[in-house]
N, C-alpha and C positions, 0 to 999 in steps of 0.2 A: 504493500500500500504506500509506504514512504517513497519507494522507487517511482511509483506512478505519479505522486505529487511532484517529485523532483523533475520528472520528464515534462509534466504539464507546465511547471514554472519556466523551464527552459524554452519550451515552445512559445509561451506567451511573451517572454522576453525577446525572443527572435522576431516575433510578429510585431512587437512595439518598435523595435529597431528598424524593421522593414518599413513601417508606416512613417516613422520619422525621416528615413532616407528619402522616401517618396515625396514627402512634403518639402524637404530641402531642395530636391531636384525641381519640383514644380516652381519654387520661388526663383529659380534661375532661368526659367523659360522666357523667351522674348518672341513677340510677333514677328512673322516674316517681314523682311525689308525694314527692320527697325533702324538700320543705318540709312539715312535719307540720301538719295542720289541726286535729287534736284537741288539747284542752287540755294533755295530758301527753305527747303524742307516743308513747303506748304502743300504740295500736290497730294501728299499722303494723308493729310488731316481728315478729309471726308471719308477716306477708306478706313482709317482707324476708328472714326466715330461709327461708321456703318458696321464694322466688325464687332465693336463693343455692343451695339444694339442687337446684332444677330446672336451674340453669345447670351445676352440677357433674355432674349425671347426664346432661345433654343431650349433652355432648361425649364421644364415644367415643374409644378409642385412635387410630383412624384420623384422626379430625378433629383430635385433639390433636397429631398429627404436623405439622400445618400451623402454622408459627410465628405468623402473625397471629391465628389462632383462639386459640392458647394465651394470647397477650398480651391479647386481648379478654376472655377468660374470667377471667384473673387480675386484670385491672383492675376488672371488675365485682364480682368476689368481694371485692376489697379495699375498693371503694366501699361495698358492702353492710355489711361488717363495721365500717367506720369510721362509717357512719350509725347502726348499732346502738349502738356505743360512745358516740357523741355523744348519742344519744337517752337512753341509760341515765344518762349524766352529768347531763343536764337533769332527768331524773326524780329523781335523788338530790338535786339542788339544790331542786327543788320540794317534795320530801319533807320537807326541813328547814323549809320555810316553812309547811307544813300543821301543824295541831295534832295531837298524838298521838291515836291511836284509843283510846277509852275502852270497854273490853270489858264494862263494867258498864252501858253504855247500849245497849239493844236497840231497833231501830225496825222496825215492821211494814211490809212491802214487798209490793206487788202487781205481778205481771208478766202481767196478764191483758188489757192494752190492745192494740188492733190497728187498722190503717188499710189502705186499699186498696193502697197502695204495697208493703207488706210482707206483708199477709195476704189481699189480694183483697177486703177489705170492712172496715167499721168493726166493732170489737168493744169492748163496754163503753161507749165514748163515746156510743153510740146506745141506751143502756140504756132499757128501757120504763118508763113510769110505773107504779108498784106500787099497785094499788087497795087501799083500806081494806077490812078484813075484814067490816065492817058495810056491807051493800049500800046502806042508806039514806044513810050518810055518803059512801060511794064515789060515789054519783050526783051529788054536789055538786062533784066535782073532775074535771079533764080526764083523758082517757085517751090511749093511743097511746105513741109512743116518740120519742126525740130524733133530730134530723137533722143530724149533723156535716157540715162542720167549724164552722159558725157557731153551731149549736144543739147543745150537748153536755150530757151528764148530770152537770152539776156547777154549783154556784153561783159557782165561781172558774174562771179560764182559765189553763192551764199555759203557762209561757214557751216550752216546747218544742212547743207546739201539740198537735194530736190525734195524738200519737206512737204508734208501735208498740213494744211491749215487746221485739220481736225486733230492732229497729234497733240495730246495734252502737254507733253514736254516742250513742244515748240511754242505753244501758246504761253506757257510759263516763262520760257526763255525770252520771248518777245516782250512780255510785260516787264521783265527785269531790265532788258535793254532800254526800253522807253523810259522807265523810271530812273535808270542810271544817267540818262541824258537830260534829266530834270524837265522832261515833258510832263504835262498834266492831263491833257485831254486827247483821246483817240478819236479821230474822225473816221468812223467805220463805213466803208463802202457798203451800201445797202440796196437790195432789191426786194420787192414784196414777196411773200411766201409763194413758192413754186416758180419764181422767175430767176433769171440769171443773165449775165452777158452772153454773147453768142459763142464764146469759147469756154464757158464755165458751166457749173452745176448749181442748182439752188442751194443757198447756204444759210437760210433763216434759222435752222436748228442750232447753228453755232453761236448765235447771238447771246443766249443766256450763259453759255460757257465763257465767252469773252467778257461779259459783264462781271461774272463771278471772279474771274482771274484778275480783271482790272481792279476790282475792289480790294483784293489782297494787297495790292501795291499802292493803294490810295489814288489810283488813276480814275478818271471819269471817261464816259463814252458818249459821244454825240453821233448823229447819223448823217452820212453823206449820201443823199438820195440820188441814185443813178437815173438816167433817162430810160425808164422801163417802157414797155409797149403801152400805148394809149394813156400816157401820163397827161392828166388835165386837172382842172379845178376839183371835179367830183372825186376822182380817184385819189388825188392828193389829200383831200379832206379825210377820206376813208383810211388811207395809209398812215397819216399822222395820228389819227384817232387810235388806230391799231397799235402804233408804237407807244403812244402815251399810256394807253390802257394796259398794255402787256408789260412794259418796261419802266414806266414812269415812277413806280414805287421802289425800284431797285436803288440801293445806295450809290451805285456807280453811274447812275443816269445823270448826265450833265445838265445843269441849269445855270444860266448866266444872270447875274444881277445887273440890271440896267441902271442908267443914271437917274431914272425916276423911282428907283427902289423896288421895281418889280423883279421877280426871279422867274425866268422863263426858259424852257428847253430851246435848244438851238438846232437848226437844220440847215446844212449846206445843200444847195440844189445844183447838181452838176448839169451843164448844158441847158441852163434855164432859158437861154435866149431862143431855143428852138420852139418855144411856146409863146404865142403872141401876148402882149401886155394885157389885153382885154380879158383873156382867160385867167391870167394870174390875178387880175383885179377882182374877179368874182370871188376868189378865195381870200385875198390878202388885204382888201379894203373893208372898212366897217359897213359900207352900203352894198357890198357885193352879194350876189344871189346865193353864193356858197360860203359866205364869210365865216372864217375861223376866228375872227377877232372877238375879244371879250367872251370867249367860250372857255371851257376847261382845257381845250386843245390849242389855245393860242400859243405862239412861240416867236422866236427870232428866226426869220427866214433869210438866208444869205444867198444871193444870186451870183452866178459866175459872169464876170465881165471880160469879154474878149475884145470887142471893138469899142471905140470911144462913144459911138452913138448909143451903146447899150446902157450907159449911165442914166440917160434920160428915160429910156424904156423901163429900166429897173425901178426908178423913182415912181414912174406912172403906174407900175404894176402893184405897188404896195409892199415891196420887199423892205426888209429892215437893214440890209447892208449888202456889201459886195466883197467878193474875194477874187483873186486873180489866177489861182491854181498853177498855171504852167511854170515849169522851172527853167525855161529857156528865155533868158533876157533878150528882148527884141523880137521874139516870135509873134507876139500879139501886142496890141496897145496896152492891155492890162498887165501883161507880164514884163513890160519894159520899165526898168527901174526909174528912168528919168521922168516917167509920167506919174509916178506915185505922189509927188507933192500936189499936183493939180487934182488928182483923183481924191486925195484926202481933203483938199479944200472944198471940192464939190460935195463930198459926203458930209462934211461939217455943216455946210450951208443948207443941206437937204435933210438933216437929221437922220443920216445913215451911218452905219458902222463901216469903216474901211479896214479890211483884213488882207494885207499883202501876203503873198505866198512866196517863201524863199525855198531854194533847192540847191543841192550840192553840185549839180551839173546835169547834163542831159545827153543821152545817146540811145536811140531806139532803132538803130540799123539792124539789130538782130531780128526785128519783126517788120521793119520798113527799110529795106536795104537801099532805097532810093532817097532817103531823107538825111543825107550827110550834112546838108547845109544848116540843119537845126541842131547839130551836135554842139554841146558846150563842154569843153574840157574842164575837169575839176581843178587843175593847176595845184595839186597837192593841198586842197582845202581853201585856196585863196578865192575861188569863185563863190563858194558858200559864204565866206566871211564878207565878201563884197555885198552879197545879197542882204545879209543881216545888217550891215552898215546902212544900206539904202533904206531898209525897213525902219530902223530905229530913228532915222532922220525925220520921218513923218509922225513919230510918236503915236503909233497905233495902239488901240486898246487890246488887240489880239494879233498875234503873228501865227500864220499857218505854215506848215512845213510839208513840202512835196518832195519826198514822201518817206514813210518808214520802209516800205517794201514793194514799190512799183518797179520790179526788176526789169520788166520789158523796156522801160524807158530810161533805165539807168539813173533814176532819181533817188534810189534807196540810201538811207543812212544805216540800215541794218549791217551787221558785220559781214564782210566779204573776205575771201581768201584767194591767194594766187592758185591758178590751176591751168594746166596745159594738157591737151589731149591730141590725138592724131589729127583731129579736125580743126581745132581752134586753140588759141592762147587767150585766155580771159584777162580782162583788165583787173587791176587790184588797187589797193590803197598804199602800196609800198612807196617810199621807204617807211611809211607809218604803220601802226598796228591796225588789225581789223576793227578795233573800236574807235578809230580816228574820228569819224563823223558823229558818233555819239558824244565823244568828248568835246568836240567843237560846239555841238548843240548845247551841252551843259554850260560851256564857257559863255555862250551868248545869252543863254537863259538867265544866268547870274548877272551878266552885264545889263540886260534889259531891266531886271528887277531893281538894280541900283539906280539906273537912269530914270526909271519911272518915278521913283521917290522924289527925284529932283523936279520932274515935270509937274508934280502935284503940289510943290511948295509955292 
């Protein structure tokens, strides 16, 4: 009998030691991917939260009655919460190292790129060569389309490669790049649901993702409304209503405080001049038949000015301001730097905002091989700085930047790298780093902020 008791005690002791060992092992568990790979460790936060929720929901009362299951669940829940707290602490630290966002610097952004991994095919990187409208000239240039990944529709090559705009890591990287440049507002190229440019695919589903990621970096998002099919006063009212109803409550949705104290959403309207002023007036004047004024969907509508005559048409249409978009100095009346003082004076006298658009250079011969005469060399950043100097001279309330990633036209400030293939040698930012134009943007953002303080004195 004594031998039986001794054996029982030994078995119980071994069992207790086994349980203790298991509990110690469980305490050392970590969720998969606990080491954050993305620059700010933010991309994983929703996943951690979702995983924690799943763990909480997975264990029913019956399962919870088992002690080891309860311990396991509690340990993982604690680990997940600690990981989130640690990540947020690192985000706050990095936030201190980043420049403050300048909400008077708006950058045009395109989310129309695709690749086989995320989209099943290349989108926009394989852009076709656009023929000249004169067939005699067109016959002197090549036809066809690009063949990524080595042959892309750009004279530069992105550091991120032929990325998809749907790739979460790409979106995160873009937000970090923009914030590092001290930009504050993303002017997102936008088509109504189900619509896209002729070389793209509908991208409305991506808007909430971009808004969420922008918010992580304290960036704001405004909408650059493209010339979609049948764009008129009625459809514009419906689409502005759609945007405000769906996204207006998001913390990253951009609103601009006017001189009268009103805070309104802003909409850039690309190629606005293709619609006659009378149609716009229906939407944008108080007496218009489709008037959006003094409704919950009122906003600041910014028209594109190309020719000088457009300034009078824009005023008559009821727009709130003008922007110049094109990065080629001399390409149009609006994009010519020497015309900006007179345009600013006109806007001031007409109660309009003047938003000049600056760019780092221009080259679109990868898609328009006949358009050499509009190429503008970057001159190692001097072209960009000259544009900023011209913009600051007119003391604008907002400066827009063409562009973050319009690779087809070579106006991007996104990071680019040297690349040479059997077919082409791409341009690059050497002898400077891939971050050169982000750094120049930051420099001029800070200069703008300092000078603006003087303007207001």
